[in-house]
N, C-alpha and C positions, 0 to 999 in steps of 0.2 A: 559780205565783208568779213574778213577774219578778225580775231581778237587783236592781233598785233597791228593790223591796219587801222582798226578803230582807235587803239591807243595813240598811234601816230597822228591821226586826225584830231583827236582830243587835245594832244599836246600842242599842235599847231593852232587850234582855236584859242587855247588859253594864252598863247604867246601874242595873240593879236590885241589883247587888252593889257592893262596894267601900265605902270610907270616905266620910263626908260631904264631905271635902275634894275628892273626885273628882267630886262631883255636878255642879259648875258646868261642868267640861270635858265631862262626859258629856252634859249638857243641850245644849251647843253642837253636839256631834257628832250628837245625835239630831235637832236642828233642821235641820242640813244634810241629813241622810239623808231626813227627811220631805219637805223642800223638793225634793230630787232625785226622790222618788217622785211628787210632784205635777207634775213636769216644768217647774219654773220655776227661774230663777236665785235666789240668795240675795237677800232683799228689799232689803237695804242697797245692794248692787251695782246692782240694777235702779233703785232710787230715785236714786242718783247719776247714772246714765245719763239717766233721765227729767228730772232737774233741769237737766242741761247742755242737753238738747234744748229744754226749756221756756224756758230763758234765751235761747237762740239765736233761738227764735221771737219772744220778746218784744222783743229788741234789733232784729232785722231788720224785724219788723212795725211797731214803734214808729218806726223811722227812716223807713220808706216812708209809712205811713199817718198818723202823728201829727206828723212833722217836715216831710217834703217836700211832700206833696200840699196841705196847708193853705196853703203859701206860693204855690201856683200858682192854685188855683181861686177865682174871685170870682163868686159867684152872680149871674147876670143881666148881667154886664159882660164882653162879648166882647173888647174891646180890652185891658182890664186883664189878663184871663186869658192872652191871647196874649202880651202883653208879659212877664208873669211866667214863662211857659214859655220864651220866648226868653232871658230873663236867667238862668234856672236850668236850661238844657237839659242840661248835664253832670250836674247833681244828679239830674234826672229819669231820665237814662240809667242811672244807678246804682240808683235806687230801684226800677225795674221788675224787674230780676233779683233784687234783694234781697227783694222781695215774693214772687216766684216761689219762691225758695229757702225762705223761711220757711213758705210754704204746703205745700211738699213735706215739710219737717221736721215740720210739725204732724201730718201723717198718721203719720209714723214715731213721733212722741211718743205719739200715741193708741194705736198698736199696742204700744209699750213699756209704757204704763200698763195696757193691757188684759191683757197677759201677766202683769204683776205682781199685778193685782187680780182675775184671773179666778176664783180660788178662792172669792171672795165671791159672785159671781153672774155666770155666763157670758153670760146674755142682756144684762145691763146693760153688761158689758165689750164685747160685740160691737156693741151699739147705739152706744156711745161712738165706736168706730172708724168706723162708717158715717156718723154725723153729722159727725165731723171731716173725713172724706173728701169729703162733699158741700160743706161750707164751703170746703175747700181748692180744690176744683174750680171753684167760683164765683169765688174769689179769683184763680186763675190765668187764667181766661177774661177776667176783668174787666181785667187788665193790658193787654189788646189796645188798649183805648180810650186809656189813657195813652200807650202807645208810639206809636200812630197820631197822636195830637195832637202829640207830639214830632216825628214825621216831617213833618207839615204845616208846623210852625213853622220847622224847619231847612231846608226846601226839598227834602227827600228825596222827598216827594210833591209834584209841581208843581201848585200851585193858582192860579198867577198869572192864568189865564184868568178866574177867578171874581172877581178884584179883592180888595183887602186886607180890606174889610169882610166879604165873604162867607167869606174864608179864616179870619178871626178868629171868625166865627160858628160855623164848623165846629169849630174848636179848642174853643170853649166847649161845643158840643154833645157832643163826645167826652169832655171832662173832666166834664161834667154826668152823662153815662152812667156814667163811672167812679165818680163820687161816690155815686150811688144804687146802683150795683152793690156798693160797699163796705157800704152799709146792708143790702142783701139778705144778703151774706155774714155780716154781724153777727148775723143770726138764728141761724145755725149756730155762731157763736162763743159764743153763749149756750147753745144747746140741748145741746151736747156736755158742758157743765159739769154738767147734771143727773145723768146716770149717773156722771160722775166724782165729784161730791159725794156721791152715794149710796154708791158703792164706798168712798170715803175714810171716810165716817161708819161704815159697817158693818164695815170691815176691822179696826178697832182699832189701826191703824198710824199714824193721824193724830189730832189733836185733833178731837173731834166738832163743835166750833164752826166749824172750817174746812170740814167737809163741808156744814154748814148755809149758810155764807157762799157757797160755790161754787154751790149750788142757787139762792140768792137773787140771785147775780150774773146768772144766766140771765134772770130776770125783769127785771132792770135793762136788760140788752141789748135785750130784746123791747120794753120800754116806750120806750126811746130810739129804736128803729127806727120804731115806730108814730108817735111824736111827729114825727119827721123827715118822714114821708110825709103825715101828716094835718094838721100845723100848719106851713104854709110859712113863716110869719113868724117864729115862735119855736122851731120844731121842732129846729133844729140846736143851739141853746143848751141846750134841755132834754136833748137826746141827750148832749151833753158832760157835763152835770151828773149825770144819773142813771147814767151808766156809770163814774163815778169809783170807786164802791165795787167795781166789777168788778176794777179794777186792784189794789185792796187785797187782795181774795181771791186773785187769781192770783199776786201777788207773795209772799203768805204761802205758797202752795203751792210756789212755786219754792224759797223759803228752806227749807221743810220737807223737800223732796226733796234739795236740794243741800248744805245746811249742817247742818241738824239731823239729817236721816235719818229713818227710820221706826222705830217701836217693833218690836222683834223678837217678834212674836206668831206662833207656828207653828200652821197649821191642824190641828185635832184629827183624828187618824186613828182613827175609831171601830172599825175592825176590830182595830187594835192594842190599843185599850182593852179590847175584849171578850176578847181572847186573854189579857191579863194578869189580868183578873178571873176567868177560868176556871182 
């Protein structure tokens, strides 16, 4: 028997005696002991950490992908795109590292949530981390295109020999690749929500409706990506519309983690239950 298991059993034994007034304190002690035995931090502490990380991901990702890049990229218009990059070069220079940082934190967030919810299903928890890591990797590599477009416009890469029209066309091509790279990363922005929604639903620590919405948000992301690739004329508008519910689900998750916290539901130790019964 490990030391942590012994402590959990000792806490349970102490809580079988005493007055009813002591039961609430004993219940809290037993919860902490069992959580220690499971090798995880207390759920509320882990939830607060995950909430902060999720908030940072949302703020930095929203700044780069929802605020900066839409101001730059004009589909099919090379001169307008190049002019936008030139006019907002400092903003783009900040957006690139912001998106790199949020992608790295996304992986840390997935690991934190996996550790907090692994008692529900270890396979689902591990799958969530893998999917987030793939999406973060695509996001990071994708920022090369935006940064190179900036370097062309600012003259850090000398393209004068090609002429202004060819230089503008190159900027458009780079931001076009960045645009569709975001759509590919969006696939994994959705897929990682399936195991997260499942774990949230099964854990009992979150409203079950939230778990269902997170899984549904995945399909919204996937539909939006397919529309953007298959419907050149209207795909981007469809993508914007169908991914709005995703924001609702993820904001609710952030609020649940950061503000409301999780319900304190301790995993059942079946060995302890059998010992008490005997």
